C-alpha positions in Angstrom: 0.0 0.0 0.0 2.8 2.5 0.8 4.4 1.8 -2.5 1.0 2.6 -4.2 0.9 5.9 -2.2 4.4 6.8 -3.3 3.4 6.0 -6.9 0.3 8.1 -6.4 2.5 11.0 -5.2 4.4 10.8 -8.5 1.2 11.2 -10.3 0.2 14.1 -8.1 3.6 15.7 -8.8 3.2 15.3 -12.5 -0.5 16.1 -13.0 -1.2 18.6 -10.2 1.8 20.0 -8.4 3.9 20.8 -11.4 1.0 22.4 -13.3 0.2 24.9 -10.6 3.6 26.0 -9.2 2.3 29.4 -8.1 -0.4 28.0 -6.0 1.8 25.4 -4.3 4.6 27.8 -4.0 2.4 30.2 -2.0 1.7 27.4 0.4 5.3 26.8 1.3 5.6 29.5 3.9 2.0 30.1 5.0 -1.6 29.0 4.8 -4.8 30.9 4.7 -7.7 28.5 4.5 -11.2 30.0 4.6 -13.0 27.1 6.2 -12.5 24.9 9.3 -13.9 21.5 8.4 -14.9 19.2 11.3 -15.6 15.9 9.7 -15.6 12.2 10.3 -12.5 10.1 10.0 -14.3 7.8 7.6 -12.1 7.0 4.7 -14.9 7.5 2.3 -15.5 11.1 3.1 -12.4 13.1 2.0 -13.3 16.9 2.4 -11.1 18.1 -0.4 -12.4 15.5 -2.9 -16.1 15.9 -2.1 -15.9 19.7 -2.3 -13.4 20.2 -5.1 -11.2 22.3 -2.9 -7.6 22.9 -3.6 -4.7 22.4 -1.2 -4.7 25.2 1.4 -8.4 26.0 1.2 -9.7 23.8 4.1 -8.3 23.5 7.6 -9.4 20.0 8.7 -10.2 18.4 12.0 -11.4 14.8 11.6 -12.5 12.3 14.2 -14.8 9.3 14.6 -18.4 10.6 14.2 -17.5 14.3 13.3 -17.8 15.1 17.0 -17.1 18.4 18.6 -16.1 17.2 22.1 -16.8 19.6 25.0 -13.7 20.3 27.1 -11.2 18.6 24.8 -7.8 20.4 24.6 -6.8 18.9 21.3 -10.0 20.1 19.7 -9.9 23.4 21.4 -6.4 24.2 20.1 -7.5 23.4 16.5 -10.6 25.6 16.9 -8.7 28.5 18.6 -6.0 28.4 15.9 -8.5 28.3 13.0 -10.6 31.1 14.4 -8.1 33.5 16.0 -5.0 33.0 13.9 -6.0 31.6 10.5 -9.2 33.8 10.6 -11.4 31.3 8.8 -14.7 32.7 7.6 -16.7 29.5 8.0 -16.8 26.5 10.2 -18.4 23.3 8.9 -19.6 20.3 10.8 -20.1 17.6 8.2 -21.8 14.3 8.9 -22.5 11.5 6.4 -24.6 8.5 5.6 -23.7 5.0 6.8 -21.7 6.5 9.8 -20.2 3.7 11.8 -20.0 5.9 14.9 -23.7 6.6 14.8 -24.5 2.9 14.4 -22.3 2.2 17.4 -24.6 4.3 19.6 -27.0 1.3 19.6 -24.4 -1.3 20.5 -22.8 -2.5 23.6 -19.0 -2.4 23.4 -16.1 -3.8 25.2 -13.8 -1.2 23.7 -12.0 1.1 26.2 -12.2 4.4 24.4 -14.9 4.4 21.6 -17.9 4.4 24.0 -16.4 7.2 26.0 -15.9 9.2 22.8 -19.4 8.5 21.6 -20.9 9.9 24.8 -20.4 13.2 23.0 -23.0 12.1 20.4 -25.5 10.1 22.5 -27.8 13.1 22.8 -28.5 12.8 19.0 -29.8 9.2 19.4 -31.9 10.2 22.5 -33.5 13.1 20.7 -34.4 11.0 17.7 -35.8 8.2 19.8 -37.9 10.6 21.8 -39.6 12.0 18.7 -40.2 8.8 16.6 -41.8 5.4 17.3 -39.4 2.5 17.5 -38.7 1.4 13.9 -40.0 -2.0 12.7 -39.4 -2.2 9.0 -36.0 -2.0 7.4 -37.0 1.3 5.8 -37.9 2.7 9.2 -34.6 1.5 10.6 -32.7 3.2 7.8 -34.7 6.4 8.3 -34.0 6.4 12.1 -30.2 5.9 11.3 -30.3 8.9 8.9 -32.2 11.0 11.4 -29.5 10.2 14.1 -26.8 11.2 11.6 -28.5 14.5 10.9 -29.3 15.2 14.6 -25.7 14.5 15.5 -24.7 17.4 13.3 -27.1 19.7 15.2 -25.8 18.4 18.5 -22.2 19.0 17.4 -23.1 22.5 16.3 -24.4 23.2 19.8 -21.2 21.9 21.3 -19.2 24.1 18.9 -21.0 27.2 20.2 -19.9 26.4 23.8 -16.3 27.4 22.8 -15.6 31.1 23.6 -13.6 31.7 20.3 -16.6 30.5 18.2 -19.2 32.4 20.3 -17.2 35.6 20.1 -16.4 35.3 16.4 -20.0 34.4 15.5 -21.4 37.3 17.5 -19.0 39.7 15.8 -20.0 38.4 12.4 -16.4 37.1 11.7 -17.4 33.5 11.3 -20.5 31.6 10.0 -21.2 28.1 11.2 -22.8 25.4 8.9 -24.0 21.8 9.2 -23.5 19.7 6.0 -24.4 16.1 5.2 -22.7 13.9 2.7 -24.6 11.0 1.1 -22.3 8.2 0.2 -24.8 6.6 -2.2 -25.3 9.7 -4.3 -22.1 11.7 -3.7 -24.3 14.7 -2.8 -23.2 17.2 -0.2 -26.1 19.3 1.2 -26.5 22.1 3.8 -28.8 20.8 6.6 -28.2 23.5 9.3 
């Protein structure tokens, strides 16, 4: 696999990097992305690919379940740097279909860390289950799963707004917060919040 990646890099050099030396040259000493993208670690949801963004346009924070953890120093530093130093204009929380983290909310686990992490998303499941009847058919189960994925975006946006740099930047009109959803089956990215 690593050999394939190195070969892929040669293709990148020939077909992309060498054809836009001014763009890549400007990235050598600085970056000025306009968006902080908080997305899932899922290998099928690559922010630059699904948006058509160029290198340097998106500052990315990815984790299992596109979660905005409350009181997490790693996340807080990314957020603070993006808002206060990179001066991003937009912050995106992007969820997606067939999210394994959202499926895991319904399962018991003997894992040491994943259940603790998913506590940051359990409110999404609780909200959906409080407003719909227990699903019976496969179609109803799929719709519940989708609703949890969407509700998780809303919950994470709420978490995002608990961080002082975001609250201040949003109140001053320096940053806009968005919730996006990517459908793996159709390839469509849509604004949901």
